[in-house]
N, C-alpha and C positions, 0 to 999 in steps of 0.2 A: 508469414500472416496465414491467417488461414483463407482458400480460395473458394470455400462454400457461399451459398447465398444466404446464412445464416444474418438474420442483425445482430446476434451475440457473437463475439468473434472473441479469444483465450488465445494470445499469444505468448509465451512461455519462454523466457529468456535467459537462456546461460551462458555463466561466465566464458567467456574466451570466443563467444563461438559469432559472435556480431562485431563488426567493426562499431566505432563512435561514429563516422561517417555515416555509416548506414542507416546506423539507428538516427540520428537526426535527419537524414533524408527523410527515412520513414514519416517521422514525425510532422517537418515539414510540409509535406505533400497531406497531409490530414488536414493540417492547417490552410492550406493554400486552396483547399477545396471551400473553404467558408463563402459564403455571399453576400451576407447580412448582420450577424451578431457574432462576436467570439468569446466568450467569455474564459479566464485562466484562473486556477486555484494552482497555486504550487509553492513547493516549502524552498526546493535548493533549485536554484538553474544557475548557471556558468553565460550568463547572456551577452558576456563580453570576449571571453575567451576559447577557445578549441572549438571543434568541433560543434557544440549547442550554438556555438554564432547563426548558423546555418536555420535555427529555429528562431532565435531573434529576429534574422532579417524577413523570415516568412510573416512573423507577427506584423513587423514594418509595413511589410509588402499590401497586408491584408489591409491595414490604416490607408496606406493608397490608393487602394481602390472602392474606399467609402464603406468598406468593412466596419462598425462600432465595434472595437475590442476593447476591452477591459482585462488589466493582469491584478490581482491580488496576492501576496507575496506574506511568509512570516516572515515576522520583525524581531521575535525573540531569539533568544541563546540560551539554552536550558543543559547543562553538563551532570550529566548522571547517568551511572549505568547502565541503569535499567528506562532510560531514554532516548529516543532514535540522537545517531549522530549530529551533530552540529552540522549546518551545510558549508558546503566548500568557498558557494559564493556569500558575496558581503551584501546586504540588502540594497546599496548605492548602485550595484552594477544592474540591477533590476528594475530598482527605480527611475535608474538612466536610460532606460529605453523610450525611442520615440513615439511610447503609445499610453494612454491613460492606466495610470495603477495607484495603487495603495494599498498601504503597509495595514499586517492585520498584528495586533496585538494578544496578548495571552498574559493573565496573572500566574505565570510560574507553569505556562500550560504552550502549546505549540499550535501555528497552522499548517499541518502535515498533511496537507490533501495536496496530488497530483492528478487536477481534471483539467480539462478541456470540454467544453459544451457547443457546439457548432451549428448556428443557424437554430437554435430552440429543438432540435429532433437527435443528433447525435452526439456520446460521449465517448470520451476518451478516459479512462480512470486505470487506476492498480497501482503497484507500487513502485512503478521507476521514476525517480528523479531524472532533471535534466541537466546532466552531469555528463563529460567525457567518463569519466569512473562509475558512473550508473549504470550507463551505455554497454563499456566493455568489460569490467572488473565484478561484477556481480550478478548473484540471480533476481530474477524479475517477473513479475505475471502483466502483462498490459490485458486490459478486457476494453473495447468496444463495441460499443452499441446501440445500432439504431432503432430507440424504441423512443417515440413523443413524450409519452407519458413519462418514464423513466427520466429522460432529458427535462421535462417541466419538475422534476422534484431538485436534481443538480441545479438547476436556474435558482430557486426558490432558495438554497442553502448559501448560494454566490451572493445573492442580492442578501441577505441577511450579512455576509462578510462586507459586502460593498458597502453597506450604510450604515453599519454599527462601526468597523474596522477593528473587532473584537473577536477572539477565539468564543469566550464564555456567552457570546448572544446570538450562538450561530446552531444549528442541528436540526434533528427530529427524524421521522420515518416515512417517507412515501409509502405510495402505496404498490401492491403487487399487481403486476402486469403479465399479460401473456407476450411473450415474445420466441415468435417461432415456435420450436417446441419447447422450451424452457417458460419458467415461471419465475418472474426475476423481482425482487424487493431493494429498493437501496434504502440504506441507512445513514445518517450522520448524527457524530458526537459536535458536542457536547450535551444537546440537549437529547430528550426522547431517550428510547431504550440503552440500558450501557451494553457497549457493542461487545465486552466481557461475557456479559449473561449470554445473549444472544449465542455468541461464538459457544460456549460451555453447553445450551441447551441442544444445539444441531450437534456437537459431541454427542452428547445423552441418547439421542438417537439410533445414533448405530447399534448395526445389526452382524452386519458383516466384516467392512474394515473401516477404517481412520487413516488418514492420511495429516501431515502437520506439515507448513513449514512457517516459519517466523524469525525472524534474530533473537528473539529472546522470548520468554514462555514466562512471564510471572505474577498474571491474574490470577488472585484465587481458585475462583470460579474455576477457571481453564484446567490447571495445576490440581486440582481436589479428581476434578472429570477423568482427565485423561491418567491420573495414577489408579482410579478405579480400574481402567481397561488395562490400564500398563501391567496390573499385577495379576492380570487372567493370560499366560502363554502363549496360549494357544489363538488369543485376540490377535487379525493381522493391523498391524500399528507399526505405522514406518514416516520417514520422515526427514525431517533436519531443519537443523536452529546452527547461528553463530557460535562457535564454542567459547570466542574471546569473551564476548559481549558477555556472554554466561557466566563465566569465570570471575566477572568484575561484580556481577549479580553477588552473586554466592558469598564474595569478600564481603557486598553490604549487608546479608543475610546475617550473616555469621556474627556482626555487629547491636544485632536487635532481637532480641529474646523472641520477640514473640512471631518473627517469622522465622522460627526456627524450624517447625513443623515443614513449610513450603524444600527448605534443604531436605526433606527425609524423603516428600512427596519426587522431587527434579531427581533422589539418587531411584528412585523407582522406574521416573518417564525416561531418565535419559540415554540411559541402557538399550532402547528401545528406536531411537534415533539415533542421526549422523551430525554431527558437531565440524562446522568450516572453521579452520582454523586461520582469522583473517589476521591484518595486520592490526595492532591497537592503535587507538585513534590518538593524533598527536598532530601538532602544527605540521601539516607540507605531507602530510601520510597518506599512503594511497587510500581511500575507499573500497577496500572491495568486500564488503559485508555478504554473507548469506542474504538476501535482501528480500527475499517472495516471501508474502504473506496470504497465508489461504488456509481454511480447512474443509476438509472432505470427508461426511460423512457416509457411506453407502452411496446414494445416488443425489444427495444437498451438498454445495458449495458456499462458504463464504470465504471472499478474497475481496481486496482490497489496497487503502493506505497504512490500516491498522494491524500495530505489532501484540499480540496478544500479551498486553502489560495493564499491570494497576493502573501505570499514568497516563495511559492511552486514554481511557476513559473519557479524561478531562480534554484532551486534545480536540483541535477539529479535525478527526477523519471521516473516511465514508470506507462502507463496505457492498456490495452487492450478498444478498441472500439468494443463489441459482438453485433451482430445483430442477435438475437434467440430468438422465443416468450419462448421455454423453458427452457435456462437459466435467463432468465429474470425474470419466473414465480420463479422458484428456488429461487433467491437471491434477490426477490421482498418479497418473503413470510419469508426466513430469517430475513429482514430487519423489519418487520412486526414482526417478536418473539423479536427482539430485540426493540424495540418500547413496545410494552407491556412490557416486562420484565421490562421495565425503567420510565413504564408511570407516576409513584406517582411521 
């Protein structure tokens, strides 16, 4: 965790460098700092087993001391190679917490957020689910931001999820806010600008470097834009993806003639990136994916819960668009570390 006074903190977690108990303790401490309201939108949360029970206990402590707590959780299970892996947890485990909860349904889509809004002022968001595997076996990026205007945008998104219980009726864009030395704007899907188009537009502005972290890269706009840069051998492009999941995706593409161009684009892009050989998904298998999600283009960052995927535009997702040389450098260095780790 950063010890700076910057109201925007980015914490990068490499697989194997933190224990589940340490990560659970950090998240529980964030929740324990709540005094009035706590809104949670979470995709995967093992509330009834493992180290993550400490997070469940923190939520229940908050209720006991009079905090207004609400937890929205994903209900659907979508099985396709380009989709986020199905959660380890069962909806009943989250719904069984001694706090107000609400399932969020989708029409073949997912409530894929992992955010907390504390007292309407501070947000914890990013790519990390709340499971022991996510805490210890995956690469992830956590973003913590103390900025009431940014928190208000997350609150608006949460109210949509809570009131409607529907993925499709949530989303939109927040306003840009000066947060310390950064300019930050939050975006939420599925309403509002397509996150794939946002990511592609930011990538297209690059003049010096691009860093990419995403389990899968399937959005046409992103593939096309990255392929343009990847085809320039001298351009500084690096990053990492989940090799196992992208192999499954390519098998799907081969079955659809209209997607064959994506295979060609990926063959241009993939040699510039590193692939993590994660465990194939199956009942009881470990979730050890390359799970961080970020794009760095020069001094801009797009990071959050969103895979760079075509189907992700229809999910309930969030990203922060950050203009900051410092944070772009730090997240870019993390992308380089991940790429180096899985280069073989």
